[in-house]
C-alpha positions as CSV (number, residue, x, y, z in Angstrom):
1,M,-92.1,15.7,26.5
2,L,-90.9,17.8,23.6
3,A,-93.2,20.6,24.7
4,M,-91.5,20.9,28.0
5,V,-88.0,21.5,26.5
6,P,-87.2,25.2,26.8
7,S,-86.7,27.0,23.5
8,L,-83.3,28.3,22.5
9,P,-82.3,30.5,19.6
10,A,-80.8,28.5,16.7
11,D,-77.4,30.1,17.1
12,Q,-77.2,29.0,20.8
13,V,-78.1,25.5,19.9
14,V,-75.4,25.4,17.3
15,A,-72.9,26.8,19.8
16,F,-73.8,24.0,22.3
17,V,-73.4,21.4,19.6
18,L,-70.0,22.7,18.6
19,L,-68.8,22.9,22.2
20,D,-70.1,19.4,22.9
21,V,-68.2,18.0,19.9
22,V,-65.0,19.4,21.2
23,V,-65.6,17.9,24.7
24,I,-66.6,14.5,23.3
25,L,-63.7,14.2,20.9
26,A,-61.2,15.1,23.6
27,V,-62.5,12.6,26.2
28,A,-63.1,9.9,23.6
29,R,-59.5,10.1,22.3
30,L,-58.1,10.1,25.8
31,V,-60.2,7.2,27.1
32,G,-59.9,5.3,23.8
33,G,-56.2,5.6,23.9
34,L,-56.2,4.2,27.5
35,A,-58.3,1.2,26.3
36,L,-55.7,0.5,23.6
37,R,-52.9,0.5,26.2
38,V,-54.7,-2.3,28.2
39,G,-55.3,-4.4,25.1
40,Q,-58.9,-3.4,24.3
41,P,-60.4,-2.0,21.1
42,R,-60.6,1.8,21.1
43,V,-64.4,1.5,20.8
44,V,-64.5,0.1,24.3
45,G,-62.9,3.2,25.6
46,E,-65.2,5.4,23.5
47,I,-68.2,3.7,25.1
48,V,-66.8,4.3,28.6
49,A,-66.1,7.9,27.6
50,G,-69.8,8.4,26.8
51,V,-70.8,7.0,30.1
52,L,-68.3,9.2,32.0
53,L,-69.7,12.3,30.3
54,G,-73.3,11.3,31.2
55,P,-75.3,11.6,34.4
56,S,-73.6,8.5,35.9
57,L,-70.6,10.7,36.9
58,L,-71.5,14.3,36.1
59,G,-75.2,14.2,36.9
60,A,-77.0,16.1,39.7
61,T,-76.9,13.0,41.9
62,I,-73.1,13.3,42.3
63,F,-72.6,17.0,41.9
64,T,-74.9,20.0,41.6
65,W,-73.4,22.8,39.4
66,T,-74.9,25.9,41.0
67,S,-72.8,28.5,39.3
68,P,-71.9,27.5,35.7
69,P,-70.1,30.1,33.5
70,S,-72.6,32.6,32.1
71,F,-71.3,32.2,28.5
72,L,-72.8,28.7,28.5
73,A,-76.3,30.1,28.8
74,C,-77.3,27.2,31.0
75,D,-80.2,29.1,32.5
76,R,-81.9,29.4,29.2
77,A,-81.1,25.8,28.2
78,L,-82.5,24.4,31.5
79,G,-85.6,26.5,31.6
80,G,-84.8,29.6,33.7
81,T,-82.4,28.2,36.3
82,A,-78.6,27.9,36.1
83,A,-78.5,25.3,38.8
84,G,-78.2,21.7,37.6
85,S,-75.6,19.1,36.7
86,I,-72.6,19.4,34.5
87,T,-74.1,16.9,32.1
88,G,-77.4,18.8,31.9
89,C,-75.6,22.1,31.4
90,L,-73.1,21.0,28.8
91,F,-75.4,18.7,26.9
92,P,-78.9,20.2,27.1
93,P,-81.8,18.3,25.3
94,Q,-81.7,20.8,22.4
95,A,-78.0,20.0,21.6
96,Q,-78.5,16.2,22.2
97,T,-80.8,16.1,19.2
98,G,-78.0,17.4,17.0
99,L,-75.5,15.0,18.5
100,N,-77.8,12.1,17.8
101,L,-78.2,13.1,14.1
102,L,-74.4,13.3,13.7
103,G,-74.0,9.9,15.4
104,Q,-76.5,8.2,13.2
105,L,-74.7,9.7,10.1
106,A,-71.5,8.2,11.4
107,L,-73.0,4.7,11.7
108,I,-74.4,4.9,8.1
109,L,-71.1,6.0,6.6
110,F,-69.0,3.5,8.5
111,M,-71.2,0.6,7.4
112,F,-71.1,1.9,3.9
113,L,-67.4,1.6,3.9
114,V,-67.6,-1.9,5.4
115,G,-70.0,-2.9,2.6
116,I,-67.6,-1.6,-0.1
117,E,-64.7,-3.6,1.3
118,L,-66.6,-6.9,1.7
119,D,-65.2,-9.4,-0.8
120,P,-68.0,-11.7,-2.2
121,A,-65.5,-14.2,-3.5
122,A,-64.5,-15.0,0.1
123,L,-68.0,-16.2,0.8
124,R,-68.1,-18.9,-1.9
125,G,-69.1,-22.2,-0.3
126,K,-70.0,-20.6,3.0
127,V,-73.5,-19.4,2.3
128,K,-75.2,-22.3,4.1
129,G,-72.9,-21.8,7.1
130,I,-73.6,-18.0,7.2
131,V,-77.4,-18.5,7.1
132,T,-77.5,-21.3,9.6
133,L,-75.1,-19.5,12.0
134,S,-77.0,-16.3,11.7
135,F,-80.3,-18.1,12.6
136,G,-78.7,-19.8,15.6
137,V,-77.1,-16.6,17.2
138,V,-80.5,-14.9,17.0
139,A,-82.9,-17.7,17.7
140,V,-81.1,-19.1,20.8
141,P,-80.9,-15.7,22.5
142,I,-84.5,-14.9,21.8
143,A,-85.6,-18.3,23.2
144,S,-83.4,-17.7,26.2
145,A,-85.1,-14.4,26.9
146,F,-88.4,-16.2,27.6
147,V,-86.5,-18.3,30.2
148,L,-85.0,-15.2,31.7
149,V,-88.1,-13.0,31.8
150,P,-89.4,-14.4,35.2
151,V,-86.2,-13.1,36.8
152,L,-86.6,-9.6,35.3
153,W,-90.4,-9.2,35.4
154,N,-90.6,-6.8,38.3
155,E,-90.6,-3.0,39.1
156,R,-86.9,-2.7,38.8
157,F,-86.6,-3.7,35.1
158,V,-90.1,-3.2,33.6
159,A,-91.3,0.2,32.7
160,A,-94.5,1.3,34.5
161,F,-94.7,-2.1,36.2
162,G,-98.0,-2.6,38.0
163,T,-99.8,0.3,36.3
164,E,-102.2,0.5,33.4
165,K,-99.2,1.5,31.1
166,E,-97.4,-1.7,31.9
167,P,-96.1,-3.4,28.7
168,S,-97.2,-6.9,27.9
169,Q,-95.0,-9.7,29.1
170,L,-94.7,-10.9,25.5
171,G,-93.5,-7.5,24.3
172,F,-91.0,-7.3,27.2
173,A,-89.7,-10.8,26.5
174,L,-89.3,-10.0,22.8
175,M,-87.4,-6.7,23.5
176,V,-85.1,-8.5,26.0
177,G,-84.6,-11.1,23.3
178,A,-83.7,-8.4,20.8
179,M,-81.1,-7.0,23.2
180,L,-79.7,-10.5,23.8
181,S,-79.5,-11.2,20.1
182,V,-77.5,-8.1,19.2
183,T,-74.2,-8.4,17.4
184,A,-72.3,-5.2,17.0
185,F,-71.9,-5.1,13.3
186,P,-69.6,-2.0,13.3
187,V,-67.5,-3.1,16.3
188,A,-67.1,-6.7,15.1
189,V,-65.8,-5.4,11.8
190,R,-63.3,-3.0,13.5
191,I,-62.0,-5.8,15.7
192,L,-61.5,-8.0,12.6
193,Q,-59.7,-5.0,10.9
194,E,-57.5,-4.4,13.9
195,K,-56.4,-8.0,13.9
196,G,-55.7,-7.9,10.1
197,V,-58.1,-10.7,9.2
198,A,-61.1,-8.7,7.7
199,S,-60.1,-9.7,4.2
200,T,-59.7,-13.5,4.9
201,T,-62.5,-16.0,4.5
202,F,-63.0,-16.1,8.3
203,G,-63.3,-12.3,8.4
204,A,-65.7,-12.2,5.4
205,V,-67.9,-14.9,6.9
206,G,-67.9,-13.0,10.2
207,I,-68.9,-9.7,8.5
208,A,-71.6,-11.3,6.4
209,T,-73.0,-13.2,9.4
210,A,-73.0,-9.9,11.5
211,A,-74.9,-8.2,8.6
212,V,-77.6,-10.9,8.5
213,V,-77.9,-10.9,12.3
214,T,-78.4,-7.2,12.3
215,V,-81.3,-7.4,9.9
216,L,-82.9,-10.2,11.9
217,M,-82.3,-8.3,15.2
218,F,-84.0,-5.1,14.0
219,L,-86.9,-7.1,12.7
220,T,-87.2,-8.6,16.2
221,V,-87.0,-5.1,17.7
222,G,-89.8,-3.9,15.4
223,V,-92.0,-6.8,16.3
224,A,-91.3,-6.4,20.0
225,R,-92.1,-2.7,19.9
226,G,-95.2,-3.4,18.0
227,V,-96.4,-6.0,20.4
228,A,-95.6,-3.8,23.4
229,V,-97.7,-0.9,22.0
230,S,-100.4,-3.2,20.6
231,A,-99.7,-2.4,16.9
232,P,-101.8,-4.3,14.3
233,P,-100.4,-7.4,12.7
234,S,-100.3,-5.6,9.3
235,V,-97.4,-3.5,10.7
236,H,-95.2,-6.6,11.2
237,V,-96.2,-8.1,7.8
238,W,-95.2,-4.8,6.1
239,R,-91.8,-4.8,7.8
240,V,-91.0,-8.3,6.7
241,V,-92.3,-7.9,3.1
242,G,-90.7,-4.5,2.9
243,T,-87.3,-5.9,3.9
244,I,-87.5,-8.7,1.3
245,A,-88.5,-6.2,-1.4
246,Y,-85.8,-3.7,-0.4
247,L,-83.1,-6.4,-0.5
248,A,-84.4,-7.7,-3.9
249,V,-84.4,-4.2,-5.5
250,A,-81.0,-3.2,-4.0
251,L,-79.2,-6.4,-5.1
252,G,-81.2,-7.4,-8.2
253,V,-81.9,-4.0,-9.8
254,L,-79.7,-1.2,-8.3
255,R,-76.5,-3.2,-8.2
256,P,-76.6,-4.1,-12.0
257,L,-77.5,-0.5,-12.8
258,L,-74.6,0.9,-10.9
259,A,-72.3,-1.6,-12.5
260,R,-73.3,-0.4,-16.0
261,W,-72.9,3.2,-15.0
262,F,-69.6,3.0,-13.0
263,T,-67.4,1.2,-15.5
264,A,-63.6,1.2,-15.3
265,E,-63.5,3.3,-18.5
266,R,-66.0,5.9,-17.3
267,V,-64.5,6.2,-13.8
268,G,-60.9,6.3,-14.9
269,T,-58.1,6.5,-12.4
270,T,-59.6,9.2,-10.1
271,L,-63.1,9.3,-8.7
272,K,-64.7,12.5,-9.9
273,G,-66.8,14.8,-7.7
274,D,-70.0,13.9,-9.6
275,H,-69.4,10.2,-9.1
276,F,-68.7,10.7,-5.4
277,A,-71.9,12.6,-5.0
278,V,-74.0,9.9,-6.7
279,L,-72.5,7.2,-4.4
280,V,-73.2,9.3,-1.3
281,A,-76.8,9.8,-2.5
282,V,-77.2,6.1,-3.1
283,V,-76.1,5.2,0.4
284,M,-78.3,7.9,2.0
285,A,-81.3,6.7,0.0
286,S,-80.6,3.1,1.0
287,A,-80.3,4.1,4.6
288,Y,-83.5,6.1,4.4
289,T,-85.4,3.2,2.9
290,A,-84.1,0.7,5.5
291,D,-84.9,3.1,8.3
292,R,-88.5,3.6,7.1
293,I,-89.0,-0.1,6.8
294,G,-87.8,-0.5,10.3
295,I,-84.5,-2.4,10.0
296,H,-82.4,0.7,10.9
297,G,-80.3,3.0,8.7
298,I,-77.0,1.1,9.5
299,V,-78.3,-1.9,7.5
300,G,-79.1,0.5,4.6
301,G,-75.6,1.9,4.8
302,F,-74.1,-1.6,4.6
303,I,-76.3,-2.6,1.6
304,G,-75.4,0.7,0.0
305,G,-71.8,-0.3,0.1
306,V,-72.5,-3.9,-1.1
307,V,-74.2,-2.6,-4.3
308,V,-71.3,-0.3,-5.3
309,P,-69.3,-1.8,-8.2
310,R,-66.1,-3.5,-7.2
311,L,-63.6,-1.1,-8.7
312,P,-60.4,-0.5,-6.7
313,V,-60.5,3.2,-7.5
314,I,-63.9,3.5,-5.9
315,A,-63.1,1.6,-2.7
316,A,-59.8,3.5,-2.3
317,A,-61.4,6.9,-2.9
318,M,-64.4,6.4,-0.7
319,S,-62.3,5.0,2.1
320,Q,-59.8,7.9,1.8
321,R,-62.5,10.6,1.8
322,L,-64.9,9.1,4.4
323,S,-63.1,6.8,6.9
324,E,-61.4,9.4,9.1
325,V,-64.5,11.6,9.2
326,A,-66.8,8.7,10.0
327,V,-64.7,6.7,12.4
328,T,-62.5,9.3,14.2
329,F,-64.8,12.3,14.2
330,L,-68.5,11.2,14.0
331,L,-68.6,7.7,15.6
332,P,-67.5,8.8,19.1
333,I,-70.4,11.3,19.0
334,F,-72.9,8.5,18.8
335,L,-71.3,6.6,21.6
336,A,-71.3,9.8,23.8
337,Y,-74.9,10.4,23.0
338,S,-75.8,6.9,24.2
339,G,-73.8,7.5,27.4
340,L,-75.6,10.7,28.0
341,R,-78.9,8.7,28.2
342,T,-77.4,6.1,30.6
343,D,-77.5,6.8,34.3
344,F,-76.0,4.2,36.7
345,T,-77.2,6.2,39.7
346,K,-80.7,5.1,38.9
347,L,-79.8,1.7,40.2
348,G,-79.8,3.2,43.7
349,L,-77.7,2.1,46.6
350,T,-79.3,-1.3,47.1
351,W,-78.0,-4.6,45.6
352,A,-81.5,-5.7,44.6
353,W,-80.8,-5.2,40.9
354,V,-77.6,-7.1,40.8
355,P,-79.0,-10.7,40.4
356,G,-81.2,-9.6,37.5
357,I,-78.4,-7.8,35.6
358,A,-75.9,-10.6,36.3
359,A,-78.4,-13.1,35.0
360,F,-79.0,-10.9,31.9
361,V,-75.2,-10.7,31.1
362,A,-74.6,-14.4,31.7
363,V,-77.5,-15.4,29.5
364,A,-76.3,-12.9,26.8
365,V,-72.8,-14.5,26.7
366,A,-73.9,-18.2,26.9
367,S,-76.8,-18.0,24.4
368,K,-74.8,-16.3,21.7
369,W,-71.7,-18.5,22.1
370,L,-73.7,-21.7,22.2
371,G,-75.9,-20.7,19.3
372,G,-72.9,-19.9,17.2
373,L,-71.0,-23.1,18.1
374,L,-73.9,-25.5,17.4
375,F,-75.6,-23.9,14.5
376,G,-72.3,-23.0,12.7
377,R,-71.4,-26.7,12.9
378,V,-74.8,-27.7,11.5
379,G,-74.2,-25.3,8.6
380,G,-71.0,-27.0,7.6
381,L,-68.4,-24.9,9.3
382,T,-65.7,-26.6,11.3
383,W,-65.9,-26.7,15.2
384,S,-63.0,-24.3,15.3
385,E,-64.7,-21.8,12.9
386,S,-68.0,-22.2,14.7
387,N,-66.5,-21.6,18.1
388,A,-64.5,-18.5,17.0
389,L,-67.5,-17.0,15.1
390,G,-69.7,-17.7,18.2
391,V,-67.2,-15.6,20.2
392,L,-67.2,-12.9,17.5
393,M,-71.0,-12.7,17.4
394,N,-70.9,-12.1,21.2
395,C,-69.5,-8.7,20.5
396,R,-72.3,-6.3,21.4
397,G,-70.5,-2.9,21.0
398,L,-72.9,0.0,20.7
399,L,-76.0,-1.8,19.3
400,P,-77.4,-2.8,22.7
401,L,-77.5,0.9,23.4
402,V,-79.5,1.5,20.2
403,V,-82.0,-1.2,21.1
404,A,-82.2,-0.1,24.7
405,L,-83.0,3.4,23.7
406,V,-85.8,2.1,21.4
407,A,-87.1,0.0,24.3
408,L,-86.9,2.8,26.8
409,N,-88.6,5.3,24.5
410,A,-91.3,2.8,23.8
411,G,-92.1,2.4,27.5
412,V,-91.0,-1.3,27.6
413,I,-88.0,-1.3,29.9
414,S,-87.0,0.8,32.9
415,P,-83.9,3.0,33.1
416,Q,-82.3,0.3,35.3
417,M,-82.7,-2.2,32.5
418,Q,-81.1,0.2,30.1
419,V,-78.1,0.4,32.4
420,G,-78.1,-3.4,32.3
421,A,-77.8,-3.2,28.5
422,V,-74.8,-0.9,28.9
423,V,-73.1,-3.3,31.4
424,M,-73.7,-6.2,29.0
425,A,-72.3,-4.1,26.0
426,L,-69.1,-3.3,27.9
427,V,-68.6,-6.8,29.2
428,T,-69.2,-8.7,26.0
429,T,-67.2,-6.2,23.9
430,A,-64.2,-6.2,26.2
431,M,-64.1,-10.0,26.2
432,T,-64.4,-10.4,22.4
433,G,-60.9,-9.3,21.4
434,P,-58.9,-11.6,23.7
435,L,-61.2,-14.6,23.1
436,V,-61.0,-14.1,19.3
437,D,-57.3,-14.2,19.6
438,R,-57.6,-17.4,21.7
439,F,-60.0,-19.3,19.5
440,M,-59.4,-18.0,16.0
441,P,-58.5,-20.8,13.6
442,R,-54.7,-21.0,13.2
443,A,-54.9,-20.9,9.4
444,T,-56.7,-17.6,9.6
445,V,-54.0,-16.1,11.9
446,T,-51.3,-17.2,9.4
447,S,-53.1,-15.9,6.3
448,G,-54.0,-12.6,7.9
449,A,-50.5,-11.9,9.3
450,G,-49.5,-9.7,6.5
451,S,-52.7,-7.6,6.4
452,V,-52.7,-4.0,7.2
453,R,-53.9,-3.3,10.7
454,R,-56.2,-0.3,11.0
């Protein structure tokens, strides 16, 4: 596929990326602001903004752009013809590669900040509940996927169905299970922050659980992709062993080393440039390692924040220098990139796909909620805590888009199934905020009332 992409001079690729960033930020702020007005997190609006910029609305199916402005150089970007869609002209493949890199960097930096702000003291006495809850909200959705697969196993949702390139049913079931088991680590944290409870015990447990779920989910994605492409068992063994070794080295070796280096006396009252550079290098190295293992760079970003010494000057300085760039500037770029790869028009004009996607969304909601409620209680959490955390774990945010892109590129799911993942992401993310308000333990609401809302 890459060989078919027309070549563009480097300066024109840069120009496309710069223009695309302007368009994305403008639309993301506008639609995100509208989401806030109707009581939804800004990220819901940013996801919608990405979809609106994509081929679902601005693709050739809806409108053919026969005469785009010459300064855009659409003819060169599209391989010798200026005719096409608004999406194709404004966001050619060459520019989308750069947008994807910026978006991945946003996720890593945001999760780094989340890791820095996590208070380990708030997790005391909750470890059993976190582990059990994490297992439940992953295991139950994966098990539910095998029940759901007979509904989805057809030409509408399976890539290359009925051909020699058809994925195995096991690989497809595991990939569907991975999409069902997703919890939006970044979005769940932002919801907790907006409600002023991120620093409470409830918030800390929610953040820690989402982190564990993310690791388990990406392990599932790796196994599913390996099964779908008939990878040898050694690949799966390496991923699990590599994950364990990575966490052991990060928490058991790197964290003590950084604690000895970044002492209160050495850091002082202001974080110096050299110290800032070392911390950024640590998070990037952590993200690189996690990505190579197969559990995604966002896990590495979070672990990079967890190993940073708990000095107020470090947390304040890193948050001040990175938060606006990561959250306001870069994160909407990733959401837009995912929207550019989502095309609702591929569903066609028939209603044949509706039962499958409806069943997919219903199972996604029920399996997560039930898994959180039952397994949280088994782990020693109260019914109220378990119920509220089950609701929070239902928040999918942007991660179904990540998993769906992996599955689509691996030839496991069809474009229609990818659209189903987007529908599920929007529905579950939109319902999370109001339901967390409804079911959050009252003690948490009281203790978090004075927190800063971000």
